[in-house]
N, CA and C atoms as an extended XYZ file, in Angstrom:
594
Properties=species:S:1:pos:R:3:atomname:S:1:resname:S:1:resid:I:1 pbc="F F F"
N       144.222       54.593      -51.207 N   MET     1
C       144.419       55.348      -49.700 CA  MET     1
C       144.933       56.422      -49.137 C   MET     1
N       144.184       57.656      -48.761 N   ASP     2
C       144.890       58.752      -48.311 CA  ASP     2
C       145.425       58.363      -47.283 C   ASP     2
N       146.036       59.659      -46.998 N   ALA     3
C       147.614       59.416      -46.028 CA  ALA     3
C       147.284       59.310      -44.460 C   ALA     3
N       146.315       59.708      -44.529 N   HIS     4
C       145.917       60.320      -42.881 CA  HIS     4
C       145.189       58.981      -42.865 C   HIS     4
N       144.545       58.145      -43.509 N   HIS     5
C       144.051       56.732      -43.500 CA  HIS     5
C       145.022       55.990      -43.239 C   HIS     5
N       146.182       56.051      -43.631 N   TYR     6
C       146.618       54.734      -43.652 CA  TYR     6
C       147.593       55.127      -42.586 C   TYR     6
N       147.728       56.274      -41.595 N   GLN     7
C       148.537       56.101      -40.336 CA  GLN     7
C       147.737       56.481      -39.415 C   GLN     7
N       146.248       56.094      -39.412 N   ILE     8
C       145.472       55.813      -38.660 CA  ILE     8
C       145.493       54.391      -38.357 C   ILE     8
N       145.786       53.736      -39.389 N   LYS     9
C       145.627       52.180      -39.875 CA  LYS     9
C       146.871       51.574      -39.155 C   LYS     9
N       147.758       51.888      -38.952 N   CYS    10
C       148.874       52.089      -38.301 CA  CYS    10
C       149.166       51.763      -37.012 C   CYS    10
N       148.232       52.413      -36.352 N   LEU    11
C       147.890       52.479      -35.233 CA  LEU    11
C       146.976       51.860      -34.429 C   LEU    11
N       146.244       50.466      -35.219 N   GLN    12
C       145.296       50.214      -34.470 CA  GLN    12
C       145.660       49.283      -33.278 C   GLN    12
N       147.107       48.410      -33.632 N   ASN    13
C       147.593       47.528      -32.410 CA  ASN    13
C       148.295       48.391      -31.603 C   ASN    13
N       148.287       49.821      -31.041 N   TRP    14
C       149.050       50.362      -30.300 CA  TRP    14
C       148.543       49.970      -28.759 C   TRP    14
N       149.481       49.838      -27.954 N   ASN    15
C       148.930       49.787      -26.795 CA  ASN    15
C       148.929       50.962      -25.368 C   ASN    15
N       148.021       51.669      -25.953 N   VAL    16
C       147.752       52.331      -25.073 CA  VAL    16
C       146.976       52.355      -23.518 C   VAL    16
N       147.629       51.628      -23.154 N   SER    17
C       146.638       51.133      -22.413 CA  SER    17
C       146.749       51.712      -20.465 C   SER    17
N       148.249       52.173      -20.512 N   ASN    18
C       148.617       53.247      -19.839 CA  ASN    18
C       148.495       54.264      -19.937 C   ASN    18
N       147.951       54.634      -21.053 N   GLU    19
C       147.419       56.191      -21.305 CA  GLU    19
C       146.541       57.218      -20.505 C   GLU    19
N       146.601       58.163      -20.126 N   ASN    20
C       145.268       59.358      -19.421 CA  ASN    20
C       145.759       60.303      -19.962 C   ASN    20
N       146.480       60.656      -21.405 N   ASP    21
C       145.808       61.909      -21.775 CA  ASP    21
C       146.199       61.430      -23.200 C   ASP    21
N       144.591       61.840      -24.018 N   PHE    22
C       144.408       61.666      -25.099 CA  PHE    22
C       144.182       62.918      -25.918 C   PHE    22
N       144.433       64.109      -25.101 N   SER    23
C       144.139       65.719      -25.579 CA  SER    23
C       144.982       65.650      -27.128 C   SER    23
N       144.410       65.999      -28.019 N   TRP    24
C       144.860       66.887      -29.762 CA  TRP    24
C       145.158       65.765      -30.141 C   TRP    24
N       144.611       64.470      -30.160 N   MET    25
C       145.360       63.761      -30.615 CA  MET    25
C       145.449       63.525      -31.881 C   MET    25
N       144.342       63.391      -32.659 N   PHE    26
C       143.721       63.688      -34.343 CA  PHE    26
C       143.178       65.047      -34.319 C   PHE    26
N       143.557       66.283      -33.590 N   LYS    27
C       143.571       67.230      -33.954 CA  LYS    27
C       143.521       68.007      -35.313 C   LYS    27
N       142.922       68.140      -36.099 N   GLY    28
C       142.734       68.869      -37.192 CA  GLY    28
C       143.449       67.446      -38.424 C   GLY    28
N       142.893       66.614      -38.349 N   CYS    29
C       143.230       65.839      -39.313 CA  CYS    29
C       141.920       65.708      -40.596 C   CYS    29
N       142.155       66.710      -40.981 N   SER    30
C       140.687       67.061      -41.894 CA  SER    30
C       140.319       66.204      -42.475 C   SER    30
N       141.385       64.697      -43.289 N   SER    31
C       140.743       63.957      -44.410 CA  SER    31
C       140.597       62.394      -43.055 C   SER    31
N       140.318       62.915      -42.232 N   LEU    32
C       140.292       61.266      -41.063 CA  LEU    32
C       138.609       61.275      -41.490 C   LEU    32
N       137.900       59.916      -42.363 N   SER    33
C       136.701       60.025      -42.233 CA  SER    33
C       136.085       58.832      -41.534 C   SER    33
N       136.684       57.970      -40.811 N   ASP    34
C       136.491       56.972      -39.908 CA  ASP    34
C       137.747       56.590      -38.976 C   ASP    34
N       137.314       56.045      -37.749 N   VAL    35
C       138.353       55.592      -36.594 CA  VAL    35
C       137.866       53.871      -36.107 C   VAL    35
N       137.526       53.292      -37.059 N   ASN    36
C       137.417       52.287      -36.880 CA  ASN    36
C       138.659       51.167      -36.591 C   ASN    36
N       139.947       51.394      -37.136 N   GLU    37
C       141.136       51.208      -36.744 CA  GLU    37
C       141.543       51.346      -34.753 C   GLU    37
N       140.404       51.935      -34.260 N   LEU    38
C       140.803       52.351      -33.029 CA  LEU    38
C       139.760       51.220      -32.056 C   LEU    38
N       139.389       50.551      -32.580 N   LYS    39
C       137.927       49.827      -31.810 CA  LYS    39
C       138.753       49.367      -30.718 C   LYS    39
N       140.002       48.520      -31.158 N   ASN    40
C       140.278       47.568      -29.980 CA  ASN    40
C       141.358       48.261      -28.876 C   ASN    40
N       141.831       49.649      -28.663 N   TRP    41
C       142.150       50.520      -27.765 CA  TRP    41
C       141.604       50.594      -26.623 C   TRP    41
N       142.533       51.018      -25.709 N   ASN    42
C       142.014       50.494      -24.024 CA  ASN    42
C       142.162       51.888      -23.861 C   ASN    42
N       141.332       52.318      -23.682 N   VAL    43
C       141.807       54.053      -22.939 CA  VAL    43
C       141.286       53.802      -21.700 C   VAL    43
N       140.820       53.009      -21.170 N   SER    44
C       140.471       52.726      -19.559 CA  SER    44
C       141.013       53.244      -18.368 C   SER    44
N       141.818       53.735      -18.764 N   LYS    45
C       142.822       54.983      -17.860 CA  LYS    45
C       142.849       56.449      -18.431 C   LYS    45
N       142.325       56.841      -19.507 N   GLY    46
C       142.194       57.915      -20.083 CA  GLY    46
C       141.166       59.355      -19.339 C   GLY    46
N       141.712       59.667      -18.823 N   ASN    47
C       140.966       61.074      -18.439 CA  ASN    47
C       140.740       62.350      -19.189 C   ASN    47
N       141.752       62.729      -20.135 N   ASN    48
C       141.537       63.713      -20.619 CA  ASN    48
C       141.239       63.550      -22.522 C   ASN    48
N       140.167       63.426      -23.056 N   PHE    49
C       139.919       63.436      -24.442 CA  PHE    49
C       139.307       64.859      -24.464 C   PHE    49
N       139.573       65.494      -24.384 N   SER    50
C       139.597       67.076      -25.012 CA  SER    50
C       140.509       67.517      -25.889 C   SER    50
N       139.443       67.623      -27.212 N   SER    51
C       140.157       67.820      -28.783 CA  SER    51
C       140.721       67.301      -29.256 C   SER    51
N       140.479       65.773      -28.917 N   MET    52
C       140.867       64.627      -29.492 CA  MET    52
C       140.572       64.437      -30.900 C   MET    52
N       139.351       64.642      -31.010 N   PHE    53
C       138.686       64.438      -33.242 CA  PHE    53
C       138.569       65.906      -33.583 C   PHE    53
N       139.071       67.364      -32.735 N   GLU    54
C       139.051       68.409      -33.000 CA  GLU    54
C       139.169       68.702      -34.592 C   GLU    54
N       138.139       69.541      -35.325 N   GLY    55
C       138.821       69.846      -36.461 CA  GLY    55
C       138.394       68.959      -37.483 C   GLY    55
N       138.089       67.445      -37.194 N   CYS    56
C       137.719       66.573      -38.266 CA  CYS    56
C       137.121       66.110      -39.055 C   CYS    56
N       137.187       67.561      -39.676 N   SER    57
C       136.022       68.084      -40.560 CA  SER    57
C       135.207       66.749      -41.418 C   SER    57
N       135.602       66.003      -41.444 N   LEU    58
C       135.601       64.372      -42.394 CA  LEU    58
C       135.320       63.407      -42.041 C   LEU    58
N       135.305       63.353      -40.291 N   LEU    59
C       134.827       62.215      -39.632 CA  LEU    59
C       133.433       62.072      -39.650 C   LEU    59
N       132.768       60.976      -40.268 N   SER    60
C       131.275       60.762      -40.215 CA  SER    60
C       130.766       59.145      -39.438 C   SER    60
N       131.721       58.698      -39.602 N   ASP    61
C       132.037       57.316      -38.674 CA  ASP    61
C       132.564       56.886      -37.865 C   ASP    61
N       132.247       56.818      -36.684 N   ILE    62
C       132.539       56.332      -35.283 CA  ILE    62
C       132.360       55.472      -34.632 C   ILE    62
N       131.980       54.653      -35.144 N   LYS    63
C       131.557       52.917      -35.160 CA  LYS    63
C       132.959       52.800      -33.964 C   LYS    63
N       133.664       52.825      -34.414 N   GLY    64
C       135.221       52.412      -33.352 CA  GLY    64
C       135.541       52.826      -32.361 C   GLY    64
N       134.919       53.424      -31.639 N   LEU    65
C       133.972       54.436      -30.270 CA  LEU    65
C       133.543       53.635      -29.690 C   LEU    65
N       132.582       52.645      -30.106 N   LYS    66
C       131.420       52.239      -29.602 CA  LYS    66
C       131.635       51.483      -27.792 C   LYS    66
N       132.579       51.479      -28.098 N   HIS    67
C       132.904       49.963      -27.309 CA  HIS    67
C       134.290       50.663      -26.421 C   HIS    67
N       134.417       51.962      -26.251 N   TRP    68
C       135.481       52.510      -25.780 CA  TRP    68
C       135.066       52.893      -24.279 C   TRP    68
N       135.865       52.294      -22.530 N   ASN    69
C       135.809       52.254      -21.748 CA  ASN    69
C       136.309       53.839      -21.387 C   ASN    69
N       135.083       54.776      -21.444 N   VAL    70
C       136.199       56.305      -20.835 CA  VAL    70
C       135.429       56.835      -19.422 C   VAL    70
N       135.112       55.413      -18.861 N   SER    71
C       135.173       56.095      -17.529 CA  SER    71
C       135.675       56.667      -16.374 C   SER    71
N       136.571       56.538      -16.323 N   ASN    72
C       137.907       57.579      -15.987 CA  ASN    72
C       138.092       58.930      -16.765 C   ASN    72
N       136.630       59.333      -17.710 N   GLY    73
C       137.459       60.584      -18.246 CA  GLY    73
C       136.390       61.281      -17.870 C   GLY    73
N       137.554       62.624      -17.560 N   LYS    74
C       136.816       63.749      -16.737 CA  LYS    74
C       136.731       64.924      -17.845 C   LYS    74
N       137.587       65.221      -18.702 N   ASN    75
C       137.321       66.583      -19.614 CA  ASN    75
C       137.251       65.685      -21.365 C   ASN    75
N       136.254       66.608      -21.876 N   PHE    76
C       135.368       65.863      -22.916 CA  PHE    76
C       135.509       67.379      -23.650 C   PHE    76
N       136.086       68.027      -23.070 N   SER    77
C       135.705       69.123      -24.052 CA  SER    77
C       136.278       69.285      -25.451 C   SER    77
N       135.623       70.135      -26.185 N   SER    78
C       136.107       69.722      -27.612 CA  SER    78
C       136.393       68.738      -28.537 C   SER    78
N       135.987       67.665      -28.056 N   MET    79
C       136.492       66.129      -28.531 CA  MET    79
C       135.724       66.273      -29.765 C   MET    79
N       134.914       66.720      -30.245 N   PHE    80
C       134.344       66.004      -31.416 CA  PHE    80
C       134.081       67.892      -32.216 C   PHE    80
N       134.776       68.631      -31.543 N   CYS    81
C       134.488       70.029      -32.382 CA  CYS    81
C       134.789       69.995      -33.594 C   CYS    81
N       134.027       70.593      -34.294 N   GLY    82
C       134.302       71.064      -36.103 CA  GLY    82
C       134.427       69.729      -36.613 C   GLY    82
N       133.537       69.188      -36.507 N   CYS    83
C       133.328       67.611      -36.835 CA  CYS    83
C       131.948       67.906      -37.872 C   CYS    83
N       131.725       68.560      -38.737 N   SER    84
C       131.030       69.004      -39.493 CA  SER    84
C       130.361       67.825      -40.271 C   SER    84
N       130.896       66.940      -40.540 N   SER    85
C       130.177       65.431      -41.403 CA  SER    85
C       129.571       64.575      -40.025 C   SER    85
N       129.747       64.995      -38.799 N   LEU    86
C       129.345       63.791      -38.116 CA  LEU    86
C       127.925       64.422      -37.869 C   LEU    86
N       126.969       63.454      -38.333 N   SER    87
C       125.463       63.143      -38.162 CA  SER    87
C       124.963       62.329      -37.310 C   SER    87
N       125.807       61.010      -36.920 N   ASP    88
C       125.046       59.798      -36.190 CA  ASP    88
C       126.256       59.718      -34.786 C   ASP    88
N       125.940       59.602      -33.914 N   ILE    89
C       126.517       59.498      -32.373 CA  ILE    89
C       125.996       58.704      -31.908 C   ILE    89
N       125.276       57.752      -31.957 N   LYS    90
C       124.446       56.578      -31.090 CA  LYS    90
C       125.151       55.663      -31.076 C   LYS    90
N       127.301       55.918      -31.806 N   GLU    91
C       127.928       54.616      -31.134 CA  GLU    91
C       128.410       55.390      -29.698 C   GLU    91
N       128.308       56.434      -29.668 N   LEU    92
C       128.479       57.090      -27.904 CA  LEU    92
C       127.201       56.622      -26.911 C   LEU    92
N       126.196       56.210      -27.446 N   LYS    93
C       125.436       55.863      -26.847 CA  LYS    93
C       125.526       55.543      -24.789 C   LYS    93
N       126.296       54.335      -25.314 N   ASN    94
C       126.875       53.516      -23.644 CA  ASN    94
C       128.095       53.964      -23.396 C   ASN    94
N       128.396       55.025      -23.595 N   TRP    95
C       129.672       55.717      -22.996 CA  TRP    95
C       129.136       55.797      -21.767 C   TRP    95
N       130.289       55.587      -20.681 N   ASN    96
C       129.708       55.827      -19.031 CA  ASN    96
C       130.900       57.340      -19.040 C   ASN    96
N       129.878       58.302      -18.814 N   VAL    97
C       130.701       59.972      -18.611 CA  VAL    97
C       130.560       60.550      -17.450 C   VAL    97
N       130.218       59.247      -16.112 N   SER    98
C       129.472       59.410      -14.804 CA  SER    98
C       131.198       60.806      -14.240 C   SER    98
N       132.210       60.345      -15.138 N   ASN    99
C       133.360       61.212      -13.938 CA  ASN    99
C       133.647       62.182      -14.626 C   ASN    99
N       133.124       62.636      -15.699 N   GLY   100
C       133.107       63.968      -16.692 CA  GLY   100
C       133.018       65.158      -15.838 C   GLY   100
N       133.579       66.362      -15.862 N   ASN   101
C       133.123       67.595      -15.338 CA  ASN   101
C       133.203       68.624      -16.184 C   ASN   101
N       133.980       68.395      -17.519 N   ASN   102
C       133.954       69.180      -18.886 CA  ASN   102
C       133.394       69.126      -19.933 C   ASN   102
N       132.046       69.444      -20.176 N   PHE   103
C       132.006       68.641      -21.758 CA  PHE   103
C       131.944       70.230      -22.626 C   PHE   103
N       132.167       71.271      -21.982 N   SER   104
C       132.059       73.063      -22.799 CA  SER   104
C       133.003       72.149      -24.397 C   SER   104
N       132.413       72.834      -25.588 N   TYR   105
C       132.314       72.870      -26.495 CA  TYR   105
C       132.746       70.991      -27.297 C   TYR   105
N       132.039       70.533      -26.612 N   MET   106
C       132.116       69.207      -27.149 CA  MET   106
C       132.024       68.682      -28.263 C   MET   106
N       130.451       69.501      -28.656 N   PHE   107
C       130.193       68.832      -29.951 CA  PHE   107
C       129.877       70.525      -31.186 C   PHE   107
N       130.794       71.422      -30.969 N   GLU   108
C       130.628       72.518      -31.294 CA  GLU   108
C       131.155       72.697      -32.513 C   GLU   108
N       130.086       73.028      -33.617 N   GLY   109
C       130.423       73.325      -34.831 CA  GLY   109
C       129.998       72.208      -36.308 C   GLY   109
N       129.224       70.546      -35.125 N   CYS   110
C       128.850       69.581      -35.449 CA  CYS   110
C       127.396       70.132      -36.511 C   CYS   110
N       127.453       70.809      -37.606 N   SER   111
C       126.413       70.865      -38.425 CA  SER   111
C       125.527       70.116      -39.093 C   SER   111
N       126.050       68.658      -39.087 N   SER   112
C       125.280       67.883      -40.045 CA  SER   112
C       123.982       67.109      -38.607 C   SER   112
N       124.888       67.623      -37.294 N   LEU   113
C       124.209       66.941      -36.371 CA  LEU   113
C       122.741       67.209      -35.990 C   LEU   113
N       121.791       65.865      -36.193 N   SER   114
C       120.095       66.627      -36.232 CA  SER   114
C       119.364       66.725      -34.830 C   SER   114
N       119.749       65.215      -34.434 N   ASP   115
C       119.423       64.552      -33.074 CA  ASP   115
C       120.402       64.149      -32.457 C   ASP   115
N       120.137       64.111      -31.162 N   ILE   116
C       120.881       63.528      -30.026 CA  ILE   116
C       120.386       62.682      -28.885 C   ILE   116
N       119.142       62.294      -29.265 N   LYS   117
C       118.551       61.088      -28.569 CA  LYS   117
C       119.314       59.919      -27.383 C   LYS   117
N       120.414       59.680      -28.254 N   GLU   118
C       121.299       58.604      -28.009 CA  GLU   118
C       122.244       59.174      -26.589 C   GLU   118
N       122.168       60.171      -26.112 N   LEU   119
C       122.383       60.636      -25.254 CA  LEU   119
C       121.799       60.221      -24.306 C   LEU   119
N       120.876       59.978      -24.563 N   LYS   120
C       119.474       60.350      -23.141 CA  LYS   120
C       119.814       59.571      -22.229 C   LYS   120
N       121.154       58.462      -21.782 N   ILE   121
C       121.150       57.680      -20.759 CA  ILE   121
C       122.586       58.101      -20.167 C   ILE   121
N       123.380       58.728      -21.100 N   TRP   122
C       124.338       59.266      -20.104 CA  TRP   122
C       123.886       59.816      -18.836 C   TRP   122
N       125.102       59.517      -18.074 N   ASN   123
C       125.166       60.141      -16.840 CA  ASN   123
C       126.086       60.889      -16.625 C   ASN   123
N       125.593       62.755      -16.913 N   ALA   124
C       126.499       63.754      -16.676 CA  ALA   124
C       125.958       64.178      -15.615 C   ALA   124
N       125.914       64.044      -13.923 N   SER   125
C       125.570       64.196      -13.113 CA  SER   125
C       127.213       65.068      -12.330 C   SER   125
N       127.803       64.477      -12.998 N   ASN   126
C       129.330       65.458      -12.204 CA  ASN   126
C       129.781       66.685      -13.208 C   ASN   126
N       128.464       67.000      -14.216 N   GLY   127
C       129.149       68.123      -15.357 CA  GLY   127
C       129.230       68.871      -14.575 C   GLY   127
N       130.265       70.259      -14.601 N   ASN   128
C       130.304       71.814      -14.188 CA  ASN   128
C       130.375       72.891      -15.530 C   ASN   128
N       130.436       72.168      -16.550 N   ASP   129
C       130.466       72.966      -17.238 CA  ASP   129
C       130.327       72.697      -19.087 C   ASP   129
N       128.481       72.968      -19.477 N   PHE   130
C       128.251       72.655      -20.700 CA  PHE   130
C       128.225       73.714      -21.552 C   PHE   130
N       129.442       74.579      -21.580 N   SER   131
C       129.178       75.681      -22.399 CA  SER   131
C       129.752       75.307      -23.764 C   SER   131
N       129.270       76.196      -24.904 N   TRP   132
C       128.892       75.884      -26.454 CA  TRP   132
C       128.935       74.666      -26.839 C   TRP   132
N       128.636       73.804      -25.788 N   MET   133
C       128.364       72.222      -26.171 CA  MET   133
C       127.804       72.193      -27.613 C   MET   133
N       126.792       72.312      -28.008 N   PHE   134
C       126.261       72.432      -29.249 CA  PHE   134
C       126.364       73.570      -29.753 C   PHE   134
N       126.896       74.531      -29.424 N   TYR   135
C       127.155       75.786      -30.159 CA  TYR   135
C       127.004       75.388      -32.032 C   TYR   135
N       126.184       76.193      -32.180 N   GLY   136
C       125.924       75.899      -34.028 CA  GLY   136
C       125.773       75.086      -34.752 C   GLY   136
N       125.590       73.580      -34.157 N   CYS   137
C       124.566       72.851      -34.550 CA  CYS   137
C       123.733       72.624      -34.839 C   CYS   137
N       123.638       73.415      -36.291 N   SER   138
C       122.459       74.233      -37.096 CA  SER   138
C       121.348       72.960      -37.741 C   SER   138
N       121.708       71.920      -37.689 N   SER   139
C       120.885       71.215      -38.044 CA  SER   139
C       120.309       69.687      -36.886 C   SER   139
N       120.854       70.680      -35.986 N   LEU   140
C       119.731       70.128      -34.614 CA  LEU   140
C       118.367       70.543      -34.302 C   LEU   140
N       117.646       69.810      -34.229 N   SER   141
C       115.968       69.778      -34.260 CA  SER   141
C       115.772       69.614      -32.926 C   SER   141
N       116.459       68.558      -32.460 N   SER   142
C       115.070       67.949      -31.336 CA  SER   142
C       116.876       67.904      -30.274 C   SER   142
N       116.385       67.900      -28.472 N   ILE   143
C       117.474       68.045      -27.917 CA  ILE   143
C       116.333       66.816      -26.274 C   ILE   143
N       115.252       66.171      -26.851 N   LYS   144
C       114.609       65.439      -26.072 CA  LYS   144
C       115.649       64.543      -25.055 C   LYS   144
N       116.708       64.534      -25.798 N   GLY   145
C       117.112       63.167      -25.107 CA  GLY   145
C       118.227       63.909      -23.684 C   GLY   145
N       118.390       65.107      -23.849 N   LEU   146
C       118.879       65.414      -23.095 CA  LEU   146
C       117.971       65.798      -21.094 C   LEU   146
N       116.612       65.945      -21.523 N   GLN   147
C       115.850       66.355      -20.388 CA  GLN   147
C       115.972       65.671      -19.288 C   GLN   147
N       116.373       64.365      -19.006 N   ASN   148
C       116.743       63.406      -18.236 CA  ASN   148
C       118.096       63.403      -17.010 C   ASN   148
N       118.787       64.333      -17.653 N   TRP   149
C       120.015       64.944      -17.435 CA  TRP   149
C       120.087       65.278      -15.767 C   TRP   149
N       121.105       64.789      -14.870 N   ASN   150
C       120.923       65.403      -13.500 CA  ASN   150
C       122.314       66.624      -14.301 C   ASN   150
N       121.646       68.237      -14.023 N   VAL   151
C       122.802       69.276      -14.012 CA  VAL   151
C       123.110       69.760      -12.792 C   VAL   151
N       122.714       69.646      -11.827 N   SER   152
C       122.470       69.864      -10.583 CA  SER   152
C       124.351       71.025      -10.468 C   SER   152
N       125.012       70.447      -10.978 N   LYS   153
C       126.612       70.593      -10.735 CA  LYS   153
C       126.817       71.945      -11.343 C   LYS   153
N       126.036       71.544      -12.748 N   CYS   154
C       126.638       72.927      -13.383 CA  CYS   154
C       126.824       73.993      -13.132 C   CYS   154
N       127.539       75.028      -13.546 N   ASN   155
C       127.473       76.239      -13.220 CA  ASN   155
C       127.933       77.073      -14.331 C   ASN   155
N       127.903       76.513      -16.288 N   ASN   156
C       128.498       77.155      -16.831 CA  ASN   156
C       127.415       76.371      -18.040 C   ASN   156
N       126.287       77.638      -18.571 N   PHE   157
C       125.789       76.850      -19.636 CA  PHE   157
C       125.946       77.520      -20.616 C   PHE   157
N       126.370       78.239      -20.826 N   SER   158
C       126.673       79.815      -22.116 CA  SER   158
C       126.919       79.404      -23.147 C   SER   158
N       125.679       79.532      -24.274 N   TYR   159
C       125.761       79.522      -25.505 CA  TYR   159
C       125.999       77.313      -26.103 C   TYR   159
N       125.335       77.631      -24.846 N   MET   160
C       124.996       76.118      -25.189 CA  MET   160
C       124.399       75.561      -26.101 C   MET   160
N       123.419       76.253      -26.598 N   PHE   161
C       122.477       75.975      -27.647 CA  PHE   161
C       122.570       76.662      -29.107 C   PHE   161
N       123.339       78.183      -28.511 N   THR   162
C       123.638       79.277      -29.753 CA  THR   162
C       123.704       79.197      -31.427 C   THR   162
N       123.391       79.800      -31.826 N   LEU   163
C       123.331       79.075      -33.799 CA  LEU   163
C       122.417       77.747      -33.774 C   LEU   163
N       122.151       77.283      -33.105 N   CYS   164
C       121.387       76.012      -33.657 CA  CYS   164
C       119.991       76.392      -33.840 C   CYS   164
N       120.023       76.871      -35.054 N   SER   165
C       118.731       77.311      -36.240 CA  SER   165
C       117.888       76.748      -36.800 C   SER   165
N       117.782       75.324      -36.508 N   SER   166
C       116.703       74.313      -36.421 CA  SER   166
C       116.425       74.105      -35.399 C   SER   166
N       116.580       74.931      -34.268 N   LEU   167
C       116.213       74.561      -32.869 CA  LEU   167
C       114.996       74.973      -32.446 C   LEU   167
N       113.588       74.600      -32.129 N   LEU   168
C       112.297       75.450      -32.666 CA  LEU   168
C       112.353       75.731      -31.039 C   LEU   168
N       112.804       75.619      -29.839 N   ASP   169
C       112.799       75.667      -28.377 CA  ASP   169
C       113.181       74.571      -27.697 C   ASP   169
N       113.612       75.077      -26.618 N   ILE   170
C       114.044       74.145      -25.452 CA  ILE   170
C       113.825       74.089      -24.234 C   ILE   170
N       112.021       73.704      -24.527 N   LYS   171
C       111.275       73.792      -23.213 CA  LYS   171
C       111.397       72.669      -22.754 C   LYS   171
N       111.905       71.501      -23.492 N   GLU   172
C       111.868       69.975      -23.006 CA  GLU   172
C       112.566       70.250      -21.562 C   GLU   172
N       113.389       71.146      -21.859 N   LEU   173
C       114.574       71.360      -20.732 CA  LEU   173
C       114.120       72.316      -19.379 C   LEU   173
N       112.610       72.640      -19.649 N   LEU   174
C       112.724       73.788      -18.288 CA  LEU   174
C       112.415       72.544      -17.563 C   LEU   174
N       112.283       70.856      -17.501 N   ILE   175
C       112.356       70.566      -16.441 CA  ILE   175
C       113.640       70.150      -15.184 C   ILE   175
N       114.744       70.803      -15.905 N   TRP   176
C       115.783       71.590      -15.193 CA  TRP   176
C       115.889       72.211      -13.974 C   TRP   176
N       114.241       72.867      -14.227 N   ASN   177
C       114.300       73.839      -13.363 CA  ASN   177
C       115.025       75.060      -12.795 C   ASN   177
N       116.251       75.509      -13.967 N   LEU   178
C       116.817       76.375      -13.812 CA  LEU   178
C       116.313       78.063      -13.765 C   LEU   178
N       117.139       78.419      -13.064 N   PRO   179
C       116.804       79.971      -13.295 CA  PRO   179
C       116.326       80.782      -14.640 C   PRO   179
N       115.620       81.424      -14.706 N   GLU   180
C       115.546       81.989      -16.259 CA  GLU   180
C       116.412       82.330      -16.697 C   GLU   180
N       117.761       83.133      -16.141 N   ARG   181
C       119.291       83.586      -16.916 CA  ARG   181
C       119.655       82.569      -17.357 C   ARG   181
N       119.945       81.116      -16.807 N   GLU   182
C       120.531       79.862      -17.362 CA  GLU   182
C       120.278       79.718      -18.691 C   GLU   182
N       118.623       79.915      -18.913 N   TYR   183
C       117.838       79.519      -20.376 CA  TYR   183
C       118.719       80.189      -20.943 C   TYR   183
N       118.313       81.355      -20.343 N   GLU   184
C       118.681       82.664      -21.231 CA  GLU   184
C       120.113       82.755      -21.890 C   GLU   184
N       121.195       82.009      -20.771 N   ASP   185
C       122.691       81.949      -21.182 CA  ASP   185
C       122.646       80.629      -22.790 C   ASP   185
N       122.258       79.792      -22.310 N   MET   186
C       122.213       78.887      -23.499 CA  MET   186
C       121.796       79.598      -24.655 C   MET   186
N       121.178       80.566      -24.735 N   ILE   187
C       120.795       80.740      -26.433 CA  ILE   187
C       121.103       82.096      -26.322 C   ILE   187
N       121.746       82.905      -25.378 N   LEU   188
C       121.877       84.341      -25.378 CA  LEU   188
C       120.888       85.028      -26.301 C   LEU   188
N       119.301       85.241      -25.796 N   LEU   189
C       118.378       85.712      -26.241 CA  LEU   189
C       118.039       86.588      -25.297 C   LEU   189
N       117.384       87.664      -25.232 N   LYS   190
C       116.237       88.515      -24.411 CA  LYS   190
C       114.957       87.941      -23.777 C   LYS   190
N       114.704       87.441      -23.170 N   SER   191
C       113.321       86.680      -22.413 CA  SER   191
C       112.534       87.286      -23.045 C   SER   191
N       112.411       88.634      -23.616 N   SER   192
C       111.385       89.245      -23.899 CA  SER   192
C       111.141       89.230      -25.449 C   SER   192
N       112.044       88.734      -25.751 N   ASN   193
C       111.272       88.264      -27.284 CA  ASN   193
C       111.750       86.620      -27.691 C   ASN   193
N       112.006       86.205      -26.868 N   ASN   194
C       112.621       84.786      -27.279 CA  ASN   194
C       111.822       83.695      -27.274 C   ASN   194
N       111.410       82.914      -28.790 N   TYR   195
C       110.432       82.432      -28.727 CA  TYR   195
C       111.431       80.730      -28.841 C   TYR   195
N       112.196       81.084      -28.419 N   PHE   196
C       112.105       79.273      -27.240 CA  PHE   196
C       111.526       79.035      -25.985 C   PHE   196
N       111.011       80.076      -25.846 N   PHE   197
C       110.183       79.916      -24.435 CA  PHE   197
C       108.686       80.085      -24.635 C   PHE   197
N       108.360       81.302      -25.079 N   HIS   198
C       107.083       81.927      -25.585 CA  HIS   198
C       106.428       81.301      -27.302 C   HIS   198
């Protein structure tokens, strides 16, 4: 058992029920491969989850987060940034992120993530920043899960899908009915040569 795994196992009975800030908690734990020991954590008062698992490059099993109550969460920025082994996020499917306003960099660099259909029932309607959210997700080939999101409050989509080299187009998101410049900002390509639309 490696040191990182042992240390997180010791946290399984922590009472975090009064905590509101979980930011940077496991940032850079590059040997951390699963978070099952956190499954009973009561994070219901948490409002800041930013960079919580950033740089956990071996993290592939997030079953321990399946039943987390993140309904008070406002800041999810960089939460899984750099989790390059994370390929399956179905455990996040039923998260209540309705109070979330910052989703920037949330999955940046998750290069093993191939589809995000699990996020289709997320209520991200209070989100105002989705910049860099999936930047560098080079295995991401489908974004159909996002087409029903209400993004009317968002004012920043910059680099949202830049360097998603397996993604052929973002036509599914035309239903968002954004100005063309917003779609251009998502991928940072000029519309004249933009194979994401044409």
